[in-house]
C-alpha positions in Angstrom: -19.1 -13.3 24.8 -15.8 -12.6 23.1 -13.4 -10.5 25.2 -12.6 -7.3 23.4 -9.0 -6.5 22.9 -7.4 -3.1 22.1 -4.8 -2.7 19.3 -3.0 0.5 18.2 -2.3 0.9 14.4 0.0 3.4 12.7 -1.3 4.5 9.3 1.6 5.2 6.9 -0.9 6.8 4.5 -1.4 9.7 6.9 -4.8 11.1 7.8 -6.6 10.0 4.6 -7.3 6.7 2.9 -7.3 6.1 -0.9 -8.0 3.1 -3.0 -4.5 1.6 -2.2 -5.4 1.7 1.5 -9.1 0.9 1.2 -9.0 -2.5 2.8 -7.7 -1.0 6.0 -10.5 1.6 5.8 -13.0 -1.2 5.1 -11.9 -3.3 8.0 -12.8 -0.4 10.3 -15.8 1.0 8.4 -17.5 -2.3 7.6 -17.0 -3.5 11.1 -14.7 -6.4 10.2 -12.3 -5.7 13.1 -15.2 -4.8 15.4 -16.8 -8.1 14.7 -13.6 -9.8 15.6 -13.7 -8.1 19.0 -10.9 -5.7 18.3 -10.9 -2.1 19.4 -8.7 -0.4 16.9 -7.2 3.1 17.3 -5.4 4.8 14.4 -2.3 7.1 14.6 -1.7 8.8 11.2 2.0 9.2 10.3 3.8 10.2 7.1 4.9 7.1 5.2 5.7 3.5 6.0 9.1 4.3 7.5 7.5 6.5 10.1 4.8 3.9 10.7 7.4 1.1 11.3 9.3 3.4 13.6 6.2 4.2 15.6 5.9 0.4 16.3 9.6 0.2 17.3 9.1 3.2 19.6 6.0 1.5 21.2 3.8 4.4 20.1 1.7 1.8 18.3 1.4 -2.0 18.1 1.2 -2.6 14.4 2.1 -0.5 11.3 0.4 -0.2 8.0 2.8 0.9 5.3 4.6 -0.4 2.2 6.5 -3.7 2.3 9.8 -1.9 1.5 10.3 -0.2 4.9 9.6 -3.5 6.8 12.2 -5.4 4.6 14.7 -2.6 5.2 14.2 -2.4 8.9 14.5 -6.2 9.2 17.6 -6.3 7.0 19.2 -3.7 9.3 18.6 -5.9 12.3 15.3 -4.6 13.8 13.0 -7.4 15.0 10.0 -6.6 12.8 7.8 -9.1 10.9 4.9 -8.9 8.5 1.6 -10.5 9.7 -0.8 -9.9 6.7 -0.9 -8.1 3.4 -3.7 -5.7 2.7 -3.2 -5.4 -1.0 -1.3 -7.0 -3.8 -0.4 -4.0 -5.9 -1.0 -0.2 -6.2 -3.8 1.8 -7.7 -1.9 4.8 -8.9 -1.2 7.0 -12.0 1.9 8.9 -12.9 0.7 12.5 -13.2 3.0 15.1 -14.8 3.1 18.6 -16.1 1.7 19.1 -19.6 5.2 19.7 -21.0 6.1 16.1 -20.3 4.5 14.0 -23.0 6.6 10.8 -23.3 8.3 8.5 -20.7 11.6 9.4 -22.3 11.2 13.0 -21.0 11.2 11.7 -17.4 15.0 11.8 -17.4 16.0 14.9 -15.4 12.6 15.6 -13.9 11.8 16.5 -10.3 9.8 13.7 -8.7 7.7 14.2 -5.5 7.7 11.3 -3.0 6.0 10.7 0.4 9.4 10.2 1.8 12.6 8.3 1.0 12.1 4.6 1.4 8.3 5.0 1.4 5.9 3.1 -0.9 5.8 6.0 -3.4 9.6 5.9 -3.6 9.8 2.1 -3.9 7.3 2.1 -6.8 9.0 5.1 -8.5 12.4 3.4 -8.4 10.9 0.2 -10.0 9.3 2.4 -12.7 12.4 4.3 -13.7 14.3 1.1 -13.7 11.8 -0.4 -16.1 12.2 2.6 -18.3 16.0 2.3 -18.3 16.4 5.6 -16.6 19.2 5.9 -14.0 18.0 6.9 -10.5 20.7 9.6 -10.5 18.9 11.2 -13.4 15.9 12.0 -11.3 15.7 14.8 -8.8 13.9 13.0 -6.0 12.1 15.2 -3.5 10.5 14.1 -0.2 7.4 16.2 -0.2 4.9 14.3 2.0 1.5 12.5 1.6 -0.8 13.0 -1.4 -2.3 16.4 -0.6 1.2 18.0 -0.4 2.4 16.3 -3.6 -0.8 17.5 -5.4 -0.2 21.0 -4.1 3.3 21.0 -5.5 2.1 19.7 -8.9 -0.6 22.4 -9.1 2.0 25.1 -8.2 4.3 23.7 -10.9 7.1 23.4 -8.4 7.5 19.7 -9.1 7.4 17.9 -12.4 6.1 14.4 -11.6 4.5 12.3 -8.9 2.7 9.0 -8.5 -0.8 9.9 -7.3 -3.6 7.7 -6.2 -5.7 6.8 -9.2 -8.9 8.5 -7.9 -6.9 11.7 -7.2 -5.3 11.6 -10.6 -8.8 11.4 -12.2 -10.0 14.4 -10.3 -6.8 16.4 -11.1 -6.7 15.6 -14.8 -10.4 16.2 -15.5 -10.2 19.6 -13.9 -10.0 22.3 -16.6 -8.4 24.8 -14.2 -5.0 23.0 -14.4 -2.9 21.5 -17.2 -1.8 18.4 -15.5 -2.2 15.1 -17.2 -1.7 11.3 -16.6 1.4 10.2 -18.5 1.1 6.6 -17.4 -2.2 5.2 -16.1 -3.1 2.1 -14.0 -2.8 -0.3 -16.9 0.5 1.1 -18.3 2.1 1.0 -14.8 1.0 -2.6 -14.4 2.6 -3.5 -17.7 5.8 -1.7 -16.8 6.0 -3.0 -13.2 3.9 -6.2 -13.0 5.2 -7.1 -9.5 4.3 -4.0 -7.5 5.1 -3.1 -3.9 2.0 -2.9 -1.7 0.8 -2.3 1.8 1.3 -4.7 4.7 0.6 -4.8 8.4 3.7 -5.4 10.5 4.7 -5.6 14.2 7.7 -6.6 16.4 8.7 -10.1 17.3 8.0 -9.2 21.0 4.4 -8.1 20.3 3.9 -11.2 18.0 4.9 -13.5 20.8 2.8 -11.9 23.5 -0.3 -10.9 21.5 -1.2 -13.9 19.3 -4.9 -13.5 19.7 -4.9 -9.8 18.7 -2.9 -10.5 15.6 -5.0 -13.5 14.6 -8.1 -11.3 14.9 -6.4 -8.6 13.0 -5.4 -10.9 10.1 -8.9 -12.4 10.0 -10.6 -9.0 9.9 -8.2 -7.8 7.2 -8.9 -10.7 5.0 -12.7 -10.4 5.5 -12.4 -6.7 4.5 -10.4 -7.5 1.4 -13.0 -10.1 0.4 -15.9 -7.7 1.0 -14.3 -5.1 -1.4 -13.4 -7.8 -4.0 -16.8 -9.5 -4.0 -19.2 -6.6 -3.9 -19.0 -3.3 -5.7 -21.6 -1.8 -3.3 -19.2 -2.5 -0.4 -16.4 -0.8 -2.4 -18.6 2.1 -3.2 -19.7 2.5 0.4 -16.2 2.6 1.8 -15.0 4.7 -1.1 -17.7 7.4 -0.5 -17.0 7.5 3.2 -13.2 7.6 3.2 -11.9 8.9 -0.2 -11.8 12.6 -0.1 -11.9 13.4 -3.8 -14.8 13.0 -6.1 -14.8 11.0 -9.3 -17.5 10.2 -11.8 -19.6 7.1 -11.0 -18.3 5.2 -14.0 -14.7 6.0 -13.0 -15.2 4.5 -9.5 -16.6 1.3 -11.0 -13.7 1.2 -13.4 -11.2 1.5 -10.5 -13.0 -1.4 -8.8 -13.0 -3.5 -11.9 -9.3 -2.9 -12.5 -8.5 -3.9 -8.9 -10.4 -7.1 -9.3 -9.1 -7.9 -12.7 -5.5 -7.5 -11.5 -6.1 -9.4 -8.2 -5.3 -6.2 -6.3 -7.3 -7.2 -3.2 -5.4 -9.5 -0.8 -8.4 -11.8 -0.4 -6.2 -14.6 1.1 -3.8 -12.4 3.0 -1.1 -12.7 0.4 1.8 -14.3 2.2 2.5 -17.0 -0.4 6.0 -18.3 -1.0 6.1 -17.5 -4.7 4.9 -13.9 -4.3 7.3 -13.1 -1.5 10.3 -14.8 -3.1 9.8 -12.4 -6.1 9.1 -9.4 -3.9 12.3 -9.9 -1.9 14.4 -10.6 -5.0 13.1 -7.3 -6.5 13.7 -5.4 -3.2 17.4 -6.6 -3.0 18.0 -5.9 -6.6 17.1 -2.3 -5.8 19.0 -2.3 -2.5 22.1 -4.6 -3.0 24.0 -2.9 -0.1 21.6 -4.3 2.5 22.3 -7.6 4.3 20.0 -10.4 3.0 17.3 -11.9 5.1 15.1 -14.9 4.4 11.3 -15.0 4.0 11.1 -16.8 7.4 12.9 -13.9 9.0 10.4 -11.3 8.0 7.1 -13.2 7.4 5.0 -14.3 10.4 2.7 -16.5 8.5 0.9 -18.3 11.3 -1.8 -15.6 11.7 -2.9 -15.7 8.1 -2.8 -19.5 8.2 -5.2 -19.5 11.2 -7.4 -17.0 9.5 -7.7 -19.1 6.4 -8.4 -22.2 8.4 -11.5 -20.6 9.7 -12.5 -18.5 6.7 -11.5 -21.0 4.0 -9.6 -20.2 0.8 -11.2 -17.7 -1.6 -11.2 -18.8 -5.2 -8.7 -16.4 -6.7 -5.1 -16.1 -8.0 -3.5 -15.6 -4.6 -3.9 -19.2 -3.3 -1.3 -20.2 -0.8 1.4 -22.4 -2.3 
C-alpha cells in the first residue's frame, strides 16, 4: 500500500478556478493526486507573487501561479524552482467598455490587474507591446482577482481588463451591461503567440528533501492535463464543478476545442528547452533590469522526466526536446 504524503499548495488564482487553472482543479477533482497518494490542501492567495511568497514564508510547500513571478524571484536571488507546467498559454479575452472599439484606443486607458507582476500583468504587458503602445501610456491598476476586476468593469470605474474566457462570455452576452470583447482568444493568440502560463514551483530546500512528493505532484498534474485534453466529458465535468459562471453548452465546447487546437494543456508537463528558452528571452525583454539566470537555475526538470518515464510521451506538440 502506497504511503500517503501531505503537500500544501498556494493557489495564485484565489478562491476560484477558471479555464486557465482547470488542470489544477482537475488534478484534485478527478482524483489524479489522490491516486498518487497525495493529500493536497489548498491555500488561496491573490496572484502568483503572493503564492510564491507563501512558499518562501513556509506557509505552503508549492505555489501555483504565473511563470513570471517565479522568474523574478529567482532573478532576485531567491532559491525557487519550477517543477511542472500546468498549462501552455492563457484562455482569456480582453473585455472593455463599449466606447473602446479599436485596439488603437487602448492608449491612455485604465487597465485592471490581479496585481503588479502577476499573470494578468505579464500578459497585458506583452499585449500592449505587440500593439506598439508604451506601458507608460496605460494607467495600470492592481485591483485583485477576477471577481473584483469584473465588478470594476461593471461599475465603469475601469476601462479594460483581461478576463477568463468563460467569464468574458457571460459578461458580454448579458444585456444588462454594455461591456464587449475587444480581443478574443484567437486574436490574443495571434498578437501574443508565446503566452505566459501557470506553473507549480517550490524552494530548492523542499525540492531536495521531498523528491517523492514532487514526483507524485508532477505525475498527477500531467495525468490531469491529459484527462482534460483527451476527453471533453472530463473537461465538462471539472468545468461544471469548479467554474462559477455559466456559459452556453456550445461555448464550453468551443473553449475546449480552442485549448486543444492551440496545445493549451501541458500534457507532457512542458519543461522543454525550446519553450523555456523563448519564455525566458521574452521575460527578460520585458524586464531588462533584472539579473539574468539560466534555465538550469530555475527549472527542476527531474520530476517531469520521472513522470514521463512512467506515463510515456503523449502524442502532441509539446514533446520534450
